[in-house]
N, C-alpha and C positions, 0 to 999 in steps of 0.2 A: 504494500500500500504506500503510494507516494504522498507525502505530506509536505507542507511548507511553513516557514516561520511567518509570524504576523507581518514582519517588515517586508519579506519577499512577496507575500500575498497581496498586501496593501499597495505596494509599488506597482505590481502587475495589474491590479484592478484599475487603478487610476490611469495608467497608461493605455490599457485596452479600452476602457470606457471612453477616453478621449478620442482614440482612433475610430471607434464605432460611430461616435457622434459626427466627427469630421467627415467621415466617408458616407454619411447618410444611411447607415445601416440601422440606426435608431433616430427617432425625433422626439422632441419634448422630453417626457419622462418615461418613454418606452424602454423595454428591455431590462435584463437583470444578469448579474454575473456572480459566480461563487467560486471559492477555492477551498480545498480541504486542508485544514490546519492540523488535524489529528483524527483518530478513529471516531471521535465523538464531537468534533468541533468544526464549524465552517465559518469562513469570512465571506460576508455577502454584501451586496449593494443595498442601500436603503430604499424604502418605498417612496414613490412620488418625487424623485429627484432626477434631474438631467444627468445622464452618465458621462457627459463631457465636462461637467463642472464640479465633480466630486473632490472632496479633500479627505485626507486620512481620517479625520474626526467624524466623517459622515458614515464610515463603514461600520458594520455590525457583526459581532461574533454570536453565533447561535449554536445550540446543541442539535442533535439529530432528530429532534421533535419540532424544530423550527422556533424554539423559544429563545428569546434574547438573553445572552449571557453578559455581554458588555456592549457599550455603545449608547449614544444619546438618541438615536433615531430608531424607528421601527424597521425591521427587515423587510425585504421585498415580499409582497403579498403572494408571490409565486414560489416561495421557498420550498414548499412541499414537492414541487416538480423536480427541483434540484436534488432534494434529499432522496427521492426515489431512484434517481440515476446513480447516486453514490451507494445506495443500498444494494442495487442490482449488480453493480460491477466495482470490485475493489480496485481495479486498475485506473479508474477515473480520478484525476487530481483536480479538474476544473470543469465548470459548465458555463456555457454562454447561451443566452436566449435573446433574440433580436427580431426585428421586423424589416429586413431588407426588402425593398420594393419588388424586385423581379421574382425572387424565390417565394415571397409572400403571395404574389399574384398567382403562382402555381398552386400554392396551398389553398387559396381562396377558390380556385377552380377545381380543387380536389384532383390535381394531376401530379403524381410522384415523378421525380427526376430519375428515371431508371434506365434510360437509353444508354447503351454502350457507345459513346461517341468520343470521349476524351481519355486517352491512356492514363494521364496523370490523376484523373479523378478515380479511375478504377483501381489504381495502385494505392492511392492515399486514403480514399473513403469507401470505395465499392459502389454501392447504389445509395440513392437518397429516397427512401420510402416516405410515406405519409401516415401520421398517427391520426386516429379518428378524432372528430371534434369533441372538445370538452370545455365547459364553462371555465374561463380563467379564474385563478385564485380559489378554486373549490377542490374538494376531494376527488372530483372527476379527473382533474389534470394528471396527478401521479398515476392513476389507474390507466389512463389513455396512452401513456408513453412506456409503460412497464415492459411490454413485449418487444416494442420497437428498439428501445435503447439496449436491450440485451444483445442485439446483433449488429447495430450500426452506430457509427460515430457522428453522423449528421442526418437529420430528418426534418421533414416539414410537419408543422402542427396545423391541422386543417382549420381554415378560416382564422388563423392566428399569427403564424410566423415560422421561425426556424429555431432549432435547438441543436447545438453541437457540443461534443465533449472531447477531452484530451487528457493526456498524462499531466500536462501543465496548461496554464492559461493561454500562453502564446500558441500552443498547438491547437487548442480548441478554437481560438480566434481565427487562425489560418484556415481551419476547416469551414468556418462561417463564410469567410471571403470566397473560398472555393465553391461552396454551394451557390452563392449569389452569382459568381462568374459563370458557372454551369447553366444557371437559369437564363442569364442573358444570352449566352451562345445558343442554347436550345431554342429560345424564342426567335432569335435572328435567323436561324436556319429555316424557319418557316417561310421567310421571304425569298429564300433561295432554292425552293423546291423540296424542302424537308430534310431532316437529318439522315445521314447514311451510316447506320450503326456498324461497328466493327464485327467481324465474323466471330463465330463461337470459338474457333481455333485461336484467333488473336486474343480473345478474352481469356482463354485458358492460359496462354503464355503470360499475360499480364498478372493473373492471379498467382502464377508460380513466382513471378518477380515479387509480388506483394508478400508472399510467405518468406522469401529469402531476405527481405528487408524488415522483417519482424512486423509486418503489417497485415498478417493473415486475418481474414474475416472471422468474427466471433461466431459461435454456434447460433444458427438461426438467421444469419445475414444472407439475404437473397441476392444471388447473382443477377445483375441487370439483364433484362431481355435483350437479345441481339436481333430480334425480328422487327423489321420496320413497322409491321402492322400494329404493334402494341401501342404506339403513339398515334398512328393514323386514326385509330378509333376515337381519339380525343381531338382530332384536327379542328373541328368546329369551335371547341372551347378555346383552343390555342389561338385560332384566328381572331376570336373576339378579344382576347388579351392583347394580341398584337395591334389591333385597331385602336384600343384604348391607350396603349403605350405610345403609339404614333401620334395620337392627339396631344398627349402630354408633352412629348418632345417638340412638336410643332409649336405648342403654346409657349414653351420656354425659349424659343428662338425669336419671338416677336420683340 
C-alpha cells in the first residue's frame, strides 16, 4: 500500500488542483481530489471551493468513514466515492474526479470510450468504460463505481464526469488528461469518416507490452472492442455531440 506524508500530499493536491482549473478540466467548485496518507487516513479537497485557488489550510484529513479528523473546512461531499476506490484496491494512492468537457459529453451521452484507436491509451489505461448513473454525494455513488474501479484506472461517470486513479496523484492526473484527449480525438474522427480501430492482433501485442511495463489490466478490465460496429451503433448520438461542440467552438471565435 502506497502512502504519502501530509507535506507530499498537500503539495501535490495544490499543484494538481491548479492544473485542473487552468486546463478547464474543472470550473467553479467542480471536482475533488484525494491522496492516501495511511491505511486509515486520507487528505482530501474541501467542499465548495475552487480547486485552482486552494491553500494548504483548506485541505482536510478524514478517516475511512469520511469523517473529518483535522482541518477547518468540510471534506468534499463526494468523499465516499473516493473511499470506495481505496477500499476496493490497495494499490491506489490517489483519486481524481473532474468534469472535463469532451469526456463528460460522452458520459452524458452514455457512450464509453472503448474503441481501440490509440496505442498509448491501450498500454496506459486499457479501455474507458462507463459507470451507471448515481445521484452525486449519496450512497449510490460508491455502489455505482465499485465494479468498474476494480478493473480500470479511468472511467466515465454517467451524466456526471470522469474519475481516474493512480499509484500517486500525478499518475492519476495524467490519466485524466489522457481520457479527455481520447474523447477529443474520438469525436474529431467522426468528421473524418469515423475511427478505424486497431486489429485484434495489434491489440494483443499492445497488451503484452502493457504487462511487460507493469501495466497489466486488473481482473475484470474489459479489452476494448476492435470492431468498428461497436461505435457505429452510437453514431447518431456522437453526431449530435459533434454538432453541439461545433456550435460552441464557433461561438468562441466570434
